[in-house]
C-alpha positions in Angstrom: 46.8 30.1 109.8 44.0 31.1 112.2 42.7 34.9 112.0 39.6 37.1 113.0 38.4 39.7 110.4 37.8 43.4 111.5 34.6 44.5 109.9 36.8 47.0 107.7 38.1 43.7 105.8 34.9 42.1 105.5 33.4 45.4 103.7 36.7 45.5 101.6 36.4 41.6 100.4 33.0 42.7 99.0 33.5 46.2 97.5 36.6 44.5 95.4 36.7 41.4 94.2 40.2 41.6 93.0 41.8 42.5 96.6 43.7 40.9 99.1 40.6 41.1 101.4 38.5 39.1 98.7 41.5 36.8 98.5 41.3 35.7 102.1 37.5 35.5 102.3 38.7 32.7 99.2 41.3 31.2 101.1 38.8 30.6 104.0 36.3 29.1 101.5 39.1 27.0 100.4 40.1 26.3 103.9 43.3 27.8 103.4 42.7 29.9 106.3 40.7 29.3 109.7 38.6 32.0 111.2 37.2 33.4 114.4 33.8 35.3 114.8 31.6 35.7 118.0 27.9 36.7 117.5 28.2 40.2 118.0 31.2 40.4 115.4 28.5 38.7 113.0 25.8 41.2 114.3 28.4 44.1 113.2 29.2 42.8 110.1 25.5 42.5 109.1 24.6 46.0 110.6 27.6 47.7 108.4 26.6 45.2 105.2 22.8 46.2 105.0 23.6 49.7 105.1 22.0 51.0 102.1 25.3 53.0 101.0 26.8 49.5 101.7 24.5 47.8 99.3 25.0 49.9 96.8 28.6 50.4 96.1 28.5 46.5 96.2 25.5 45.9 94.0 24.0 43.4 97.0 20.2 43.5 97.7 19.1 42.3 101.5 18.6 38.8 100.6 22.4 38.9 98.7 23.6 40.1 102.3 22.0 37.6 104.2 23.1 34.6 102.1 26.8 36.1 102.2 26.0 35.9 106.1 25.0 32.5 106.2 27.6 31.2 104.2 30.1 33.1 106.5 28.7 32.1 109.4 29.0 28.5 108.1 32.8 28.8 107.8 34.1 30.7 110.7 34.6 28.7 114.1 32.5 30.7 116.6 33.7 31.9 120.0 32.3 33.2 122.9 34.4 35.7 124.1 34.9 35.6 128.0 37.3 38.6 128.8 36.7 41.2 131.5 39.6 43.2 130.6 37.5 45.7 128.8 38.1 48.5 128.1 41.7 48.1 126.3 41.0 49.5 122.7 39.9 53.1 121.8 37.2 51.7 119.8 34.2 49.5 121.7 33.6 47.7 118.3 37.5 46.6 118.0 36.8 45.1 121.3 34.8 42.6 120.1 37.0 41.6 117.4 39.8 41.2 119.9 37.8 39.1 122.6 36.9 36.7 119.9 40.9 36.5 118.2 42.0 35.6 121.9 39.0 33.2 123.2 39.7 31.5 119.5 43.6 30.9 119.6 43.5 33.3 116.7 47.4 33.9 115.3 46.3 37.4 113.8 43.6 39.8 113.6 43.4 41.6 110.0 42.4 44.9 109.7 43.0 47.9 107.7 43.4 49.8 111.1 46.5 48.2 112.6 47.1 51.3 115.2 43.9 50.5 116.5 44.7 47.3 118.0 48.2 47.7 119.2 47.4 47.7 122.9 46.0 44.2 122.7 48.7 43.1 120.6 51.1 43.7 123.0 49.0 42.2 125.6 48.0 39.1 124.2 51.1 38.4 122.3 48.4 39.0 118.9 49.8 39.8 115.9 47.8 42.6 113.9 47.9 42.5 110.3 46.5 44.3 107.2 45.2 42.0 104.5 48.0 42.3 102.2 49.9 41.4 104.8 48.3 38.4 105.7 47.9 36.9 102.0 51.8 37.1 102.0 52.2 35.1 105.5 49.7 33.0 103.9 52.0 32.6 100.6 55.2 32.0 102.7 53.3 29.1 104.6 
């Protein structure tokens, strides 16, 4: 399964080691899933994870966040979005996730904000899954 992670899933994965979001990162590390990401997505991950409140909750230092992002960058398939159909979604930050998913041939976007991606899912026949739904789909094969 090839997916694109919304930032909220990355944040949740680092906040809870036992949740579905973290299980998806482990599946990425072991090659059970493939993920796509663009430079704008990686920059957003960095901006959010570097916030003092996020680092406090996750217990991560600046160096820890940098190591995590470096590792994530090695695990994802980099994509260069090239679509000119913006704006389609309410949140401009969601547009970059949809761009990367479509450009990278992802089957699904994994997010907690499924409603925010519905216009794109309809137009591009993209599945929008919560982390728990993605784990269930992974288990089914």
